[in-house]
C-alpha positions as a printed NumPy array, in Angstrom:
array([[ 0.   ,  0.   ,  0.   ],
       [ 1.377,  3.386, -1.048],
       [ 1.478,  6.159,  1.505],
       [-1.024,  8.902,  0.825],
       [ 0.037, 11.274,  3.581],
       [ 3.535, 12.834,  3.461],
       [ 3.505, 15.43 ,  6.232],
       [ 6.178, 18.133,  6.109],
       [ 8.166, 18.9  ,  9.261],
       [ 8.576, 22.627,  9.731],
       [10.683, 24.481, 12.275],
       [ 9.17 , 27.71 , 13.515],
       [11.611, 30.173, 15.073],
       [10.836, 33.233, 17.128],
       [12.564, 35.627, 19.496],
       [11.275, 36.831, 22.84 ],
       [10.827, 40.514, 23.598],
       [13.96 , 42.56 , 24.243],
       [14.441, 43.258, 27.964],
       [17.335, 44.21 , 30.268],
       [19.755, 41.258, 30.249],
       [19.614, 40.964, 34.058],
       [15.849, 40.33 , 33.838],
       [16.028, 37.875, 30.953],
       [17.048, 34.756, 32.939],
       [13.418, 33.998, 33.794],
       [11.99 , 34.75 , 30.343],
       [ 9.961, 31.852, 28.951],
       [ 9.121, 31.014, 25.377],
       [ 5.455, 30.925, 24.334],
       [ 3.544, 27.672, 24.887],
       [ 4.778, 24.908, 22.588],
       [ 8.141, 26.564, 21.928],
       [11.487, 25.374, 23.31 ],
       [14.146, 27.843, 24.453],
       [17.347, 27.255, 22.468],
       [19.43 , 29.947, 24.157],
       [20.819, 29.795, 27.695],
       [21.278, 32.124, 30.642],
       [20.432, 35.719, 29.84 ],
       [20.01 , 34.983, 26.135],
       [21.6  , 36.874, 23.257],
       [22.543, 40.555, 23.639],
       [21.492, 41.508, 20.095],
       [18.7  , 44.02 , 20.631],
       [17.707, 47.319, 22.223],
       [14.788, 48.172, 24.48 ],
       [13.317, 51.602, 25.076],
       [12.267, 53.538, 28.164],
       [10.098, 56.61 , 27.9  ],
       [10.929, 59.267, 30.484],
       [ 8.684, 62.325, 30.27 ],
       [ 9.504, 63.785, 26.847],
       [12.512, 61.58 , 26.068],
       [12.849, 57.996, 24.87 ],
       [16.037, 56.293, 26.004],
       [17.486, 53.258, 24.254],
       [19.464, 50.564, 26.101],
       [21.19 , 47.365, 24.971],
       [19.173, 44.33 , 25.979],
       [18.859, 40.57 , 25.618],
       [16.325, 38.173, 24.166],
       [15.933, 34.428, 23.827],
       [15.495, 32.401, 20.669],
       [12.715, 29.81 , 20.673],
       [11.991, 26.855, 18.396],
       [ 8.861, 24.834, 17.688],
       [ 8.603, 21.733, 15.54 ],
       [ 5.417, 21.706, 13.529],
       [ 4.009, 19.051, 11.209],
       [ 2.121, 20.413,  8.247],
       [-0.249, 17.852,  6.76 ],
       [ 0.553, 17.258,  3.113],
       [-0.389, 14.621,  0.562],
       [ 2.233, 12.513, -1.187],
       [ 2.801, 13.072, -4.917],
       [-0.153, 11.905, -6.977],
       [-2.655, 12.379, -4.134],
       [-4.788, 15.38 , -3.276],
       [-7.69 , 16.748, -1.263],
       [-8.472, 16.614,  2.462],
       [-8.291, 12.787,  2.463],
       [-5.3  , 12.543,  0.078],
       [-7.247, 10.588, -2.521],
       [-5.298,  8.848, -5.302],
       [-5.78 ,  9.169, -9.067]])
């Protein structure tokens, strides 16, 4: 029997919000995502503080998160919601 369903594995990546590095240890990824960075994360961003009429910019940290996702797909020669053959 030929396989009708050939699901594609996708990797979804995202980054958490930029915060002061000292506060980033406890940052969690959204539900379903796995944190792939350690400690305070990666210092590759800036966060902003508004003080009265000024906006100040500071270097910050964020974490990178990963989620494995299976996208349903039919094998070649099959189609439709039930992956029907020719």
